[in-house]
DRENKOL-319442 format. One record per residue (C-alpha): x negated, y, z negated. Coordinates in pm, whole numbers, padded with zeros to 5 digits, always signed. Example, Ala and Ser with C-alpha at 12.3 -4.5 7.8 and 13.67 -1.06 7.14 Angstrom:
residues 2
-01230-00450-00780 -01367-00106-00714 
END
This chain:
residues 198
-01027-03433-01342 -00831-03093-01287 -00806-03162-00902 -00679-03506-00969 -00423-03363-01203 -00322-03109-00954 -00282-03384-00685 -00069-03598-00905 +00164-03311-00994 +00203-03220-00636 +00272-03597-00548 +00543-03606-00812 +00695-03294-00675 +00715-03438-00325 +00895-03748-00453 +01111-03619-00729 +01451-03464-00726 +01311-03128-00847 +01111-03101-00519 +01447-03064-00334 +01572-02737-00480 +01873-02895-00688 +01872-02639-00975 +02193-02446-01047 +02117-02062-01029 +02434-01974-01229 +02312-02189-01529 +01966-02067-01470 +02060-01700-01519 +02136-01754-01900 +01824-01988-01933 +01591-01738-01766 +01630-01499-02056 +01318-01662-02208 +01141-01535-01896 +01283-01189-01857 +01069-01017-02112 +00773-01030-01879 +00927-01110-01534 +01238-00883-01559 +01594-00997-01565 +01606-01078-01189 +01243-01174-01159 +01125-00828-01033 +00859-00777-01283 +00797-00405-01400 +00435-00496-01500 +00219-00498-01191 -00001-00762-01358 +00292-01004-01401 +00411-01174-01071 +00737-01092-00930 +00962-01419-00912 +01259-01260-00724 +01307-01468-00411 +01014-01685-00476 +01049-02042-00365 +01221-02269-00621 +00983-02550-00568 +00685-02325-00606 +00803-02191-00945 +00874-02542-01076 +00513-02640-00973 +00370-02329-01134 +00539-02402-01459 +00422-02777-01457 +00070-02653-01390 +00072-02440-01712 +00231-02715-01902 -00045-02950-01802 -00334-02701-01852 -00415-02694-01487 -00353-02317-01496 -00410-02109-01811 -00274-01797-01934 -00238-01690-02299 +00116-01597-02258 +00243-01816-01982 +00082-02139-02117 +00269-02116-02449 +00601-01997-02301 +00592-02286-02024 +00563-02535-02301 +00901-02432-02441 +01073-02545-02128 +01058-02917-02190 +01380-03016-01994 +01338-03073-01621 +01693-02959-01545 +01635-02635-01739 +01319-02567-01526 +01508-02642-01211 +01799-02411-01314 +01552-02125-01404 +01359-02158-01087 +01698-02173-00878 +01808-01857-01043 +01491-01652-00954 +01484-01806-00612 +01841-01690-00548 +01748-01336-00619 +01670-01079-00322 +01334-01154-00174 +01059-00934-00315 +00972-00631-00103 +00689-00393-00095 +00693-00004-00022 +00571-00024+00331 +00383+00309+00290 +00085+00199+00521 -00266+00312+00493 -00614+00235+00632 -00673-00035+00371 -00338-00210+00437 -00422-00205+00810 -00751-00366+00748 -00573-00627+00522 -00315-00698+00788 -00597-00766+01034 -00767-01002+00793 -00441-01186+00704 -00405-01255+01074 -00776-01329+01166 -00825-01547+00864 -00499-01733+00952 -00348-01677+00625 -00012-01674+00819 -00064-02043+00897 +00044-02144+00565 +00210-01829+00429 +00393-01733+00743 +00393-01379+00901 +00405-01107+00632 +00387-01385+00359 +00763-01428+00361 +00771-01806+00366 +01126-01942+00364 +01083-02320+00343 +00777-02477+00175 +00541-02742+00326 +00645-03040+00127 +00286-03140+00037 +00155-02801-00061 +00430-02545-00153 +00259-02215-00068 +00432-01927-00253 +00593-01614-00106 +00336-01347-00132 +00456-01071+00089 +00587-00787-00152 +00405-00918-00455 +00238-00678-00692 -00109-00576-00577 -00305-00618-00907 -00147-00974-00933 -00239-01067-00596 -00606-00943-00640 -00640-01156-00974 -00470-01471-00820 -00702-01460-00520 -01030-01383-00711 -00924-01659-00964 -00903-01903-00687 -01230-01767-00520 -01410-01807-00853 -01269-02143-00940 -01074-02024-01237 -00744-02143-01075 -00668-02428-00849 -00596-02353-00486 -00427-02602-00257 -00473-02980-00235 -00678-02950+00074 -00933-02695-00064 -00845-02445+00206 -00787-02147-00019 -01103-02164-00233 -01302-02213+00080 -01131-01922+00268 -01142-01688-00026 -01499-01782-00103 -01608-01653+00241 -01426-01312+00176 -01572-01030-00022 -01378-00881-00318 -01338-00565-00105 -01159-00771+00173 -00945-00954-00078 -00831-00624-00220 -00737-00508+00144 -00539-00818+00194 -00362-00764-00141 -00290-00395-00042 -00134-00517+00287 +00082-00796+00113 +00196-00559-00155 +00347-00319+00099 +00549-00564+00302 
END
């Protein structure tokens, strides 16, 4: 039933107005105060276990909140806060505000683990959906893969492991669970190290 729900949500996104990035970032700035306690005022979360939203794709933010609202994704804090945003226009505006902020960036310090992660990111064709360096600028309308380059390493590790372990939905084609299922936890950590630096 979970996969069916995910499919319905994504179909709705594809054919609804809020799949078209119509939120107002100016209005979203005030509305986003609800989110700032965890994600920071500009979406650059100070907590490395909480995802950065700065420069994230507007459509992806909308999809993520909808998934929390419908119980497709679960988190003690986020599930309850997502339920507060019942107005679609408010959700669009909040998403537009965070999407309008500077694109998340990593420290680009470089190390052996990051180099291994970069090689895996390429060889496993992660860039096919997430673009080079994970800096996607326009979503695939059917799937909406997120911007992941520059994201916090601990959050990336948790997100990928949750998809690998079936605790979180991947994409509608089942590519992410299958791909991550073939990787070791050490390889996932290497990819996260690479992505968090770019």
